[in-house]
Each structure stands twice: as C-alpha cells, then as structure tokens.
TORTORVO-398884 format. One record per atom (N, C-alpha, C, CB): residue in three letters; z negated, y, x negated; atom name. Coordinates in steps of 0.001 Angstrom, whole numbers. Glycine has a CB too. Layout:
BEGIN
> code:zz:yy:xx:site
> ALA:Z:Y:X:CA
...
This chain:
BEGIN
> code:zz:yy:xx:site
> MET:-17262:11910:-15867:N
> MET:-17885:12776:-14985:CA
> MET:-15828:12878:-14408:C
> MET:-19113:14479:-15871:CB
> SER:-15837:12794:-13000:N
> SER:-14517:13180:-12824:CA
> SER:-14167:14807:-12623:C
> SER:-14079:12400:-11658:CB
> THR:-12666:15588:-12837:N
> THR:-12891:16609:-12250:CA
> THR:-12180:16806:-11184:C
> THR:-12836:17466:-12942:CB
> PRO:-11947:17364:-10504:N
> PRO:-10809:17630:-9501:CA
> PRO:-9413:17506:-9956:C
> PRO:-10915:18966:-8985:CB
> THR:-9489:17573:-11266:N
> THR:-7678:17664:-11657:CA
> THR:-7569:16579:-11950:C
> THR:-6971:18585:-12870:CB
> GLN:-8494:15656:-11950:N
> GLN:-7795:14460:-12655:CA
> GLN:-7794:12932:-11677:C
> GLN:-8708:14208:-14207:CB
> ASN:-8528:13299:-10470:N
> ASN:-8696:12464:-9155:CA
> ASN:-7696:12994:-8808:C
> ASN:-9907:12502:-8161:CB
> GLN:-6358:14289:-8232:N
> GLN:-5378:14203:-7870:CA
> GLN:-3815:14130:-9099:C
> GLN:-5590:15225:-6964:CB
> SER:-4331:14032:-10097:N
> SER:-3066:13485:-10719:CA
> SER:-2850:11877:-10595:C
> SER:-3087:13874:-12255:CB
> GLU:-3510:10973:-10047:N
> GLU:-4183:9683:-10286:CA
> GLU:-2684:9673:-9257:C
> GLU:-6150:9149:-9846:CB
> ARG:-2469:8040:-9190:N
> ARG:-1441:7910:-8847:CA
> ARG:-1387:7152:-7282:C
> ARG:-854:7318:-9947:CB
> LEU:-817:6995:-6415:N
> LEU:-922:7102:-4936:CA
> LEU:-364:5439:-4885:C
> LEU:153:8546:-4057:CB
> LEU:-597:3609:-4883:N
> LEU:848:3713:-4814:CA
> LEU:342:3094:-2731:C
> LEU:2092:2332:-6391:CB
> THR:1576:2231:-2932:N
> THR:1964:1927:-778:CA
> THR:1918:1185:-1052:C
> THR:3188:2160:417:CB
> PRO:1542:18:486:N
> PRO:906:-1511:475:CA
> PRO:2272:-1533:-459:C
> PRO:638:-2722:2200:CB
> GLY:3354:-1206:-201:N
> GLY:4189:-2974:-808:CA
> GLY:3748:-2600:-2258:C
> GLY:6527:-3320:-640:CB
> GLU:4115:-1869:-3307:N
> GLU:4379:-1352:-4294:CA
> GLU:3218:-2277:-5225:C
> GLU:4343:252:-4144:CB
> VAL:1362:-2500:-4101:N
> VAL:193:-3142:-4239:CA
> VAL:790:-4775:-3628:C
> VAL:-1153:-2256:-3312:CB
> ALA:1301:-5110:-2362:N
> ALA:2178:-5966:-2899:CA
> ALA:2980:-6967:-4273:C
> ALA:2616:-5461:-2571:CB
> THR:3465:-5870:-4440:N
> THR:4392:-6377:-5061:CA
> THR:3266:-6856:-6361:C
> THR:5738:-5297:-5303:CB
> LEU:2348:-5911:-6845:N
> LEU:1806:-6651:-7765:CA
> LEU:847:-7942:-7709:C
> LEU:1299:-5842:-8322:CB
> PHE:122:-8414:-6496:N
> PHE:-22:-8638:-6849:CA
> PHE:576:-10445:-5605:C
> PHE:-963:-7807:-7492:CB
> ARG:2140:-9859:-5765:N
> ARG:2928:-11363:-5495:CA
> ARG:2716:-11354:-3716:C
> ARG:1930:-13073:-6486:CB
> VAL:2086:-10774:-3201:N
> VAL:1558:-11290:-1611:CA
> VAL:3019:-10099:-991:C
> VAL:-822:-10683:-969:CB
> ASP:2122:-10897:672:N
> ASP:2750:-9818:1495:CA
> ASP:3257:-8345:1517:C
> ASP:2140:-9765:2168:CB
> PRO:3604:-7571:2120:N
> PRO:2515:-5775:2457:CA
> PRO:1238:-5853:3117:C
> PRO:3293:-4545:3677:CB
> LYS:1646:-6684:4527:N
> LYS:886:-7120:5518:CA
> LYS:-1006:-7226:4975:C
> LYS:1675:-8643:5940:CB
> THR:-914:-8194:3981:N
> THR:-1870:-8757:3576:CA
> THR:-2513:-8107:3124:C
> THR:-1765:-9529:3017:CB
> VAL:-1993:-6778:2169:N
> VAL:-2241:-5627:1564:CA
> VAL:-3283:-4945:3186:C
> VAL:-490:-4740:943:CB
> THR:-3039:-4874:3329:N
> THR:-2801:-3560:4168:CA
> THR:-4169:-4753:4993:C
> THR:-710:-2952:5082:CB
> ARG:-4408:-6008:5693:N
> ARG:-5557:-6834:5992:CA
> ARG:-6577:-6732:5136:C
> ARG:-5265:-8110:6064:CB
> TRP:-6535:-7021:3668:N
> TRP:-7400:-6290:2742:CA
> TRP:-7719:-4969:3232:C
> TRP:-6797:-6170:1422:CB
> ALA:-7945:-3754:3401:N
> ALA:-8382:-2600:3103:CA
> ALA:-8519:-2950:4840:C
> ALA:-7450:-1291:2175:CB
> SER:-8471:-3456:5388:N
> SER:-8847:-3194:7244:CA
> SER:-10136:-3647:7373:C
> SER:-7854:-4166:8524:CB
> ALA:-10015:-4779:5791:N
> ALA:-11333:-6154:5598:CA
> ALA:-12481:-5544:4743:C
> ALA:-10706:-7794:4561:CB
> GLY:-11776:-4060:4175:N
> GLY:-12606:-3515:3256:CA
> GLY:-12223:-4419:1550:C
> GLY:-14311:-3748:3973:CB
> ARG:-11528:-5133:1577:N
> ARG:-11969:-6168:-223:CA
> ARG:-11324:-4427:-1250:C
> ARG:-10122:-8637:-747:CB
> ILE:-10509:-3269:-104:N
> ILE:-9769:-3325:-1055:CA
> ILE:-9647:-1492:-498:C
> ILE:-8417:-4656:-1102:CB
> GLY:-10169:-781:-2082:N
> GLY:-10009:1066:-1222:CA
> GLY:-9036:1686:-439:C
> GLY:-9912:2193:-2146:CB
> SER:-9296:2749:269:N
> SER:-7330:2706:877:CA
> SER:-7976:3984:1657:C
> SER:-6336:869:2247:CB
> ILE:-6946:5855:943:N
> ILE:-6672:6805:1260:CA
> ILE:-5960:7145:2736:C
> ILE:-6148:7056:302:CB
> ARG:-6044:7305:3500:N
> ARG:-5005:7568:4616:CA
> ARG:-4206:9498:4732:C
> ARG:-6084:7123:6234:CB
> THR:-2689:9121:4688:N
> THR:-2530:10354:4337:CA
> THR:-1822:11147:5577:C
> THR:-1770:10367:3032:CB
> PRO:-2239:11827:5723:N
> PRO:-1867:13478:7542:CA
> PRO:-1092:12309:8066:C
> PRO:-331:15757:7294:CB
> GLY:-542:11882:7590:N
> GLY:730:10575:8575:CA
> GLY:193:9580:9501:C
> GLY:1608:9377:7487:CB
> GLY:-1132:9132:8393:N
> GLY:-1674:8072:8786:CA
> GLY:-1163:6561:8579:C
> GLY:-1783:8338:9914:CB
> HIS:-235:6884:7297:N
> HIS:-381:5836:6335:CA
> HIS:-1200:5237:4744:C
> HIS:615:5889:6200:CB
> ARG:-590:3867:4683:N
> ARG:-2654:3630:3799:CA
> ARG:-1522:4038:2712:C
> ARG:-4078:1385:3550:CB
> ARG:-2515:4788:1131:N
> ARG:-1859:4815:87:CA
> ARG:-3239:4007:-896:C
> ARG:-1247:6482:-262:CB
> PHE:-2974:3894:-2163:N
> PHE:-4257:2918:-2795:CA
> PHE:-4447:3204:-4213:C
> PHE:-3971:1218:-2709:CB
> ARG:-5345:3861:-4809:N
> ARG:-5334:4492:-5998:CA
> ARG:-5150:3652:-7467:C
> ARG:-6550:5185:-5951:CB
> GLU:-4422:3876:-8291:N
> GLU:-3320:2762:-8442:CA
> GLU:-4266:2845:-9840:C
> GLU:-1268:3064:-8334:CB
> SER:-5561:3001:-10157:N
> SER:-7006:2641:-10692:CA
> SER:-8258:1367:-10778:C
> SER:-7529:3445:-10140:CB
> GLU:-7603:1706:-9519:N
> GLU:-8671:519:-8149:CA
> GLU:-8176:-367:-7761:C
> GLU:-9107:960:-6687:CB
> VAL:-6503:-367:-8106:N
> VAL:-5346:-997:-7391:CA
> VAL:-5471:-3101:-9257:C
> VAL:-3057:989:-7439:CB
> ARG:-5772:-1718:-10293:N
> ARG:-5394:-2328:-11458:CA
> ARG:-6764:-3515:-12047:C
> ARG:-5034:-973:-12550:CB
> GLY:-8431:-1810:-11655:N
> GLY:-9034:-2756:-12430:CA
> GLY:-8827:-4121:-11295:C
> GLY:-10730:-2249:-12889:CB
> MET:-8988:-4734:-9802:N
> MET:-9006:-5277:-9226:CA
> MET:-7835:-6874:-9556:C
> MET:-9010:-4333:-8334:CB
> LEU:-7116:-6101:-10349:N
> LEU:-5801:-6889:-10718:CA
> LEU:-6033:-7789:-11995:C
> LEU:-4536:-5822:-11035:CB
> ALA:-7237:-6592:-12900:N
> ALA:-7602:-7294:-13749:CA
> ALA:-8803:-8251:-13833:C
> ALA:-7599:-6599:-14473:CB
> ASP:-9565:-8062:-12804:N
> ASP:-10148:-9037:-12618:CA
> ASP:-9602:-9801:-11951:C
> ASP:-11071:-8891:-12303:CB
> LEU:-8934:-10770:-11079:N
> LEU:-8537:-11009:-11062:CA
> LEU:-7439:-12301:-12182:C
> LEU:-8737:-10176:-10592:CB
> THR:-7139:-11498:-12661:N
> THR:-6041:-12118:-13524:CA
> THR:-7074:-12784:-14697:C
> THR:-4770:-10839:-14180:CB
> SER:-8286:-12542:-15508:N
> SER:-9762:-12926:-15887:CA
> SER:-9739:-14070:-15580:C
> SER:-10934:-12268:-15279:CB
> GLU:-10115:-13916:-14022:N
> GLU:-10932:-15053:-13624:CA
> GLU:-10149:-15732:-13448:C
> GLU:-11779:-15066:-12651:CB
> ALA:-8817:-16509:-13403:N
> ALA:-7482:-17124:-13901:CA
> ALA:-7663:-16834:-15480:C
> ALA:-5974:-16349:-13170:CB
> THR:-7921:-17182:-16353:N
> THR:-7711:-16983:-17406:CA
> THR:-8306:-17415:-18210:C
> THR:-7630:-16173:-17552:CB
> VAL:-9969:-18154:-17732:N
> VAL:-11351:-17894:-18386:CA
> VAL:-10918:-19686:-18111:C
> VAL:-13011:-16720:-17528:CB
> PRO:-10958:-20781:-19472:N
> PRO:-11010:-21626:-19177:CA
> PRO:-12399:-22967:-19142:C
> PRO:-10075:-21618:-19672:CB
> HIS:-11444:-23641:-18024:N
> HIS:-12778:-23859:-17661:CA
> HIS:-13768:-24857:-18315:C
> HIS:-12707:-24161:-16450:CB
> GLN:-15506:-24997:-18298:N
> GLN:-15930:-25917:-18877:CA
> GLN:-16571:-27119:-18334:C
> GLN:-16521:-25440:-19547:CB
> HIS:-15740:-28397:-19734:N
> HIS:-16341:-29740:-19152:CA
> HIS:-17018:-29985:-19564:C
> HIS:-15911:-30743:-19043:CB
C-alpha cells in the first residue's frame, strides 16, 4: 500500500529522459503515451511526465526479454 508521501517523492521523468533510457527519439515516447503503452502525467502546463518506477519496470521487462536465450 502506498502512502501519499511515497507518491509525491517519486521522480518524474521528461520525455527526453525516457527517450535516452530507451535510446529512441522523444517523439516516440510521446507516441507511446498517446497509444497507452506507457502511463503519463500532465503538468499544469500540459507537458507529459513519466513515473520513473514505471519506466524502469518497462525497461527491465524489455531487457529481460532481449537477454532470454532462445530454445533450439
């Protein structure tokens, strides 16, 4: 169970920071958010921000899928 304090202390990443982690263009990250592939939060100014824990989880899932040896 999460408390408001934990949620407030979670770091929010910009599309550029997420793009760097995934090695893609920031516009790709925006498209992922629009398509619902990654959750985003809108700032009062209308900019997207991404929860670091969710981004790191996605990255870990993709990394583990890429490193699983293929069965022959």
